[in-house]
N, C-alpha and C positions, 0 to 999 in steps of 0.2 A: 368499766371500772370493776376490777375483781382482784381477789387474792390468788387467782389462778393464772399461771403463765408457764411457759417452758423454762425449766430450771435444771441446772446440774451443779453438783458440789464437788470440790477437789480437796483432798487432805494429804499433806505430807506428814509423815510420822517420824518422831524422834526414835533413834535406834541405838542401842549399845549392846556389847557382849561383855557381861560382868567379868568374865575370866580374862578379858583383854581390853581394858578400858581405853587404850589408845588405838584400837583397831581401826582400819580404814572403813569409814562409814559407807562409802560407795560400794565396796565389796560386800559388806554386810547387807546392804539394801538389795544387792543383786542376789544374795543368798535367799532373801525372803521371796522375791519374785520367782526365782528358779525353783524353789521348794514348792511354791504353790502350783507351778506348772507341772511339777512331778506328781503332786497330789491329785491334780485333775487327770493326768494320764493314768494314775493307778486306781481311779474311781470305778473303772469298769466300763466307762462310756467311750464313745469314739472322739470325744472332745480333746482338743490339743491347743497349744498356743498358736495364735495366728500373728504373723508379723504385722507391726503397725505400719500403715501406709502414710508416709510423710509428704506425699506429692501435693496435697491440698493445704499444707501448712503455710502460714504467712505471718510469723510472729513479729516482724519488724514493720508491719503496716500500722500507721498511726491514724486514729479516728479524726485527727485534726487536718487530714488531707495530704499527708506525706509519708514517706517510708525512711527509716533509719538506714544509713549506709552500713552494709554488713561488716565492713572493715572497722567501723567505729563502734559497733555494738558490743556490749558487755557479753562475755561468753555465756552467762546464765540466760541471756535472751534468745540464744540460738537453739530453740526447742524443736527445730524441724529436721533433726538428724538423729540417727540411732546412737544411743550411748554405748560405749565400749569399755572393756576392762584392759584392753591391750591384747594384741594378737597372740602373744606367747605366754601370757600369765597363766599360772596354775593356782588353784585355791588351796595352798598350803598355809600353815601358820605363818611362815616367813613372808608370804606374799600379802597376807592380810594385815600383819602388824606394821605399825609405823616406826617402831624402834626395836632394837635387839632384845631388850628385856622381855617385852610381851611375846616375842617370837618363841621364847622358851616355855611359854605357859602350857602348851599342849601339843599333841601330835597333829597330823593332817586334819584340817577341818572338813574338807571334802576329799574324796579319794582321787587326788591328782586330776581333777577335772579341768580340762582346757577351757580357758575363758571364752574362746570363740563358740563353745557349745552351751554357754550359759544363757538362759532365757531372761532377758531384762525388760521385756515389753510384751504384754499379752492382752488380748481381748477376752473377756469372761462371758460365760453363758448367761449371765444376767444383764448383759449389754454394757457392762462397765469396762474400764481400762485399768490395768495394774501394771506399774512400770517403775523404773528407777529414774527419779528426777534429781540428777546431780548426786547429792549425798543422802538422799532420803527415799524410802519406798513411798510411792504415791498411789492412792486409789481415787479414780475419777468416776463418779457415779453415773449411771445411765440417765438419759433425759427423762424428766417426769413433768407432770402438769399441775401438781398441787403441793402446798406446803407439807401436808402430811406424808405424801409420797416422797418428798425430798428428805424428810427425817428418816423414813424407813430405809431407803436405799443408801443413805449416808451411813447409817448405823450397820447396814450390811457390810460396808467396807471395814468397819472395826472387826467384825467377825471373820472376814476374809483374812485380815492381818493376824488374828489370833491363830487361825488354822495354819497359816503359812509359817508362823514362828514355831508351832508345834511340829510341823513337818520338817522344817530345817533342823531342829534338834535331833529328830530320828535319823536324818541323813548324815549326821556326823559333824555339823557345824557348831555344836555346843549351844547352850542356852542363849537366845536372843530376846532382849526385852524391848517392847515397843511402847511408845508413849504418844497419846493424842494431846499434844501441847504445841507451843509455838516458839519456844526458845530454850537453848541450853544454858542460858545465863553466862555465856562466855563470848558474847558479842554476836552470836548467830541467831537469826530468827528464820523460821520456815513457815510456809503459808497454809492457810485454809481458805481457799478461793471459792467464789460463787460465780455462776454464769447465768445471765438472764437474757432471754430473747426479746429484742425490742424492734419495732418497725424502723426501717432505714430512714423513713421520712421524718422521724423525730430528730431535731437538730442536736448534735452532741453538746453544744453550748447550753441547751436547755437541761440536759442531764446533769451537767456540772453545777449549774445554778440551783437546780432542784434537789440534788442529792448531797451536796457537801455538808450542810448543817445536819442533815439526817444521819449520815454516816458517822459524823463526829460524836453524835449523841446516842445512837442506838446501842452502844456498848453497855448502857445501864441495865439492859435486860438480856444481852447476849455476850457480854464479856466473860472470859473464862477465869479471870482472877490470877494474880501473880504477887509473889513476895519480892520486894526490892524495886529499885528504879534504875532507869538508864539501860543501856545495852548490856551491861554487866550485872544487872540485877542487884545492885548494892543497896545497903541501908536496911532499916528495920521497918519500913513502911509496906503496907499492903495496897495494891492498886487493882482497879477494875479490869483492865485489859492486858493481855499478854503482848499484844502487838503495838500498842499506842506509841511506846517510846522509840520504836524503830521507823517511824514515819517522818519524812523530812520535807515533803513537797505537797502542793495542792493537786497538781495535775501532771501526768507524765506517763511514759511508756514502760519504765523500768518496774521490776518486781522484786529485785534483791538488793539494789543499791538506790539511794535517793528515792525511797519508796513514796509514791503519791497516794493521796486519799482517793482520787479518781484516776483509774488506770485507762489509758487510751488505746490499748491494743484493739485493732480492727480486724478481727479474724472470726467471722460469724459461724464457720462450720455449717453453713447452710447457704441458701440462695442469696448471694451478695447484694443483688439489686433490691431485695425485699426486706432483708433483716440485718441487724447488727447484734453482736453478742456483747452485752455489758459484762466485762471481766472485772469482778470486784475482789480486791486483794486485802481489804482492810479488816475482814472478820477474824475472830478467834476460832480455834477448833473447839467445838462444843461436845461434851459428853452428854450433857442434859438434853433430853428430847424437847422440852418446852422452849429452852433457849434457841435451839435450832429452828423449831417451828415458828417462833416469833421473828427470828432473824430473816427467814425467807418470806414469811407471810406479810410482814410489814413492808419489806422492800418491794414486794409485788404491788402492794397498794400504792406506795409512793410513786412507783413507776407509772401506774395507771393515772395518778393525779397529774404527773408531768405530761403524759401523752394527751391529756384533756386540757392542758393549760391551766390547771387548778392548783398547782403546788404552792404552798406558802412562800412568801417572799422574805426569806431569812438569809442574810449574808453575814457570816462570821467575819469579824475584823481580822483575825489571824487564825485560820482553820487548824493549822498544825498545833499551835500553842493551845487552842481550845480543846482539841482532841486529848492532849496530854494532861491538861489541867483537870478535865473531867475524870480521866482515868485515875488521877492521883488523889481523888476525894471520894472515898467509900461512903461518906455521909450524904452525898448527893446534894449538898447545899451550895457548892461553888457556883458562881455565875461567870459566864463568859461574855465578852464584848461582841456586839453586833455593829456592823457599819451603820452609822447614823446616831450612835450614842447609847442605845439601849443595852442592858445587860440582862441575860436570862439564865436560868438553870437548865440543865440537860432535860429535866422532866418537863419544864415549861415549853421547851423547843419541841419535844416529842408530842406534847399535847396539841401544839399547833398543827402538826401533821395529822394526828389522830382526828381532830375535830374537822379538818378539811376532808378527810376520807369519809367520816361519818356523814357529813353534810352532803357530799356528792352521792354517796350510796343511797341516802334517803330520798334525794331528789329524783334519782333514777329507779327507785324501788328495787334495788338489787338485794336479793335475799338468798343467794346460794349458800349452802352450808359452810363452805370454806371461808368465804368472805365474812359471814356472820361470826364464825369462830374466832377469826383473827381480830376483828374489831372488838369483840367481847374480851378476849384475852389481853389485847393491847391496853384497853381502858383499865381492866382489873389490875394489871401489873403496874401501871403508872400510879394508880390509886394506892396500891400496897407499898410501893417504893417511896411514895411521898409521905405516907403515914409512918412507916418504919422499915428501912431496907431489910432488916433481919427477918421480917415476916415473909419475905419472898424466897426463903431458902429452899423450899420444895420445888420452885419453878426456875430459878435463875442460878446458873453455874457459879458465878463469882460470889454470890451471897452464900450459897451452900458451903463453898470452900472457906470463905472468910469466917462464917459462924463457927465452923469446926475448929479452925485455927485459933480464933479468939477464945473459944472455950478452953483450948489446950493451954494457951499462954496465961490465962487467968488462973487456971487450976494449978499450974506449976510455977506461977510468979516469974515468968520469963518474958522476954520481948520477942518480936517477930524476927529478930536477928539470931535467935537461937538455932543451932544447927539442926535440931529435930524438926523445927518448923520448915526449914528448907527441904528436908526429906519428905515431909508431908506434902509439900507443894509438888514434888516430883511424883510421889506415890499416888497422888490424886489422879494423875493422868495415865497410870499404868493400865494397860489393856487387859491384864489378867483378871478374870472375874472374881477370883478368890483373894487377890492382892490389892487391886486398885481401890483406893478409898472411895471414889465415886460409886463403884459397883457395890461395895460393901454397904454404903449408906442406902443405895437404891434397893438392895435386897432386904433391908429392914423397913422399907416403906417410907423412908424419909425424903425420897425424891419422887416427884410425880412423873409417871411415864405414860405414853399412849400406845406403845407397842411392846408386846412380850418378846422374850428371847426366841420363842418358837416362830413368831411372825418374822423376826429379823433373820432367823436361819432360812426361812422360806425365801426371803428376798435375795439371799446369797445365791440360790439356785434358779430363780425365776426372774425374768425381766418384767418391767412394767408393761402393761398391755395396750396403752393408748398413745405410744409414740414409736418412732422408728427403732428405738432400743429393742422393741419386741422382735422385729425382723433381724436385727444384728445378733441379739442373744440367741434366738432360736436357731438361726443359721449356724452359729458356733456349736450349738448342742447337737444338731442333726447332720450337718454337712461340713464339719470342721476340717476333715481330711482333704477337702477340695478348696478350702479358703486359703489363698496364698498371701493375702494382705487384707487389712480392714482398717477403717478409721470411723470417725463420727458420721461422715456422709458418703461413704462408698464401701462396697464389698467387691473383692476381686477373686474370681474363681479360675482354677485350672482343671479342666475336664479331660480325662483320658481320650486321646484321639483328636482333640480340638487343636487347631493350628495356632491359636493365640489365647491369651488370658482374656476372660470375659469380665468386664468391670461394670458393676451396677451402681449407679449414682443415686443418692438419697438426699436431694437438696431441700426437701420439705420435711421438717422435723416431726410433723404430725402424720406423715404418711408412713406406711409400714406397720400399722397397728394390728392387733389381733383381729379386729373386725374386718380389716382389709386383706390380710394375708394369712390369717390363721388356718383357713381351709387348705392352703398349700402344704402346711406342715401336717395337718390331720390326714391328708391323702397319702403321706409317706412316699412321695414321688422319687424316682431316680434323679440323680443330680442334673442330667441334661434337660429332663423335662421340667424340673424345678426352676432352672435358670430361664428356660423358654417361657414358662408361665409367669415368672417374675417380670420378665422384660415386657410382657403384654400389659402390665399394670403400671407402667411408667406414667 
């Protein structure tokens, strides 16, 4: 039982080009990734973009024991093939615009760059992945083993995006604005996903029964906040979660349509016989470090409870309705119905999970720093939210946003349907350090942080040292010119004079750490010897 386990976070960012509001977002996303690839090439290192290896992907495998027929799958589910912009496209204003009016805004955005030369998928030197996911640039963090590390390398992704946007502007694409949010309020929602390594022996049905009520209620401390309701964000109400109104099912494989609270994708990116990867799609994109810390740390603890058979027996009568009912009530007083007739608030449900975790940890005398911190913060935040939600503004994203907007509406005697409030909602998520409302509040000491910008910058350039992300990231830093493809669990090398590509498998996520392979990089071996030494450590 611990708050530590292997975790990776994924964030899709909202993107616009102010000079061309109707620009094709897929092309803009490709500009972000390609610009970062150019930035890496220009950094003076030997690093370059490695092609993503799709051969191990299985996005249509369902944890309930079947696979979806490819012909019947929604296109958004087919994540096992390289995205393209079209073989003959060039990056001119005309090719990027969706209508003729926007095409007249400016001159060529990129200097007639052929789309086949555009980098749309790359592995980074910190072990992460940066790529175009349909209409959004996405950063998938490297694998880490603690909630704090999850926060650090997730926020490193925000810095990667800032640098990519700045690089794109210098390359001639014009200003590109990126937002860490989850909806455009035009019926589209994009994800902030979490991935947790779970033993294969844990029955998936146990995960469903143990997590559904937890996921429906954890938004009270990790929701990002949103003005409006429904997929179009209409009305003058503020709600806790940006994602809640976009969920329609309890369990399912989809991620962009008929979204489920529990996703069933069975794609472990590791030894299939030993592990499953719990793919969580219900979270909001957090800018606040404490909300991210709690989102990951509490989920780790609940997963440990489920593995031990100690999860609270809480079954919501209507999980989707409960998810949305809780989101629509910033007072946190709403009760949701459980099967059997009881009704509880989200805080009461969360306390049931917290008390189960505290009891189990006390019985086992588990005192590691990560677990102690999460248990302490979990109890403190529930106590604060129960006393007065507004007191949690320094720790919880939605509360900080709500308090700021509430102050504005009261000062100007307007409602939450005022156009300026909608602009505040968007500006909150702006990644620019001098423009984003979150960053401006954090710079004034109004938001609690656990990592400085200097520490985040370091995580952009360095991989975590205790997982296979270290091997992946350092290989891209030292031997990128020989890496022809890479993914989460494999590296493929092409060595001059060799008859075939050498593929090194990494099925164990905790193998490939600095302690295990660091000396190979310290020795500065030639590529052939490096591969030979690596193969001996399988």
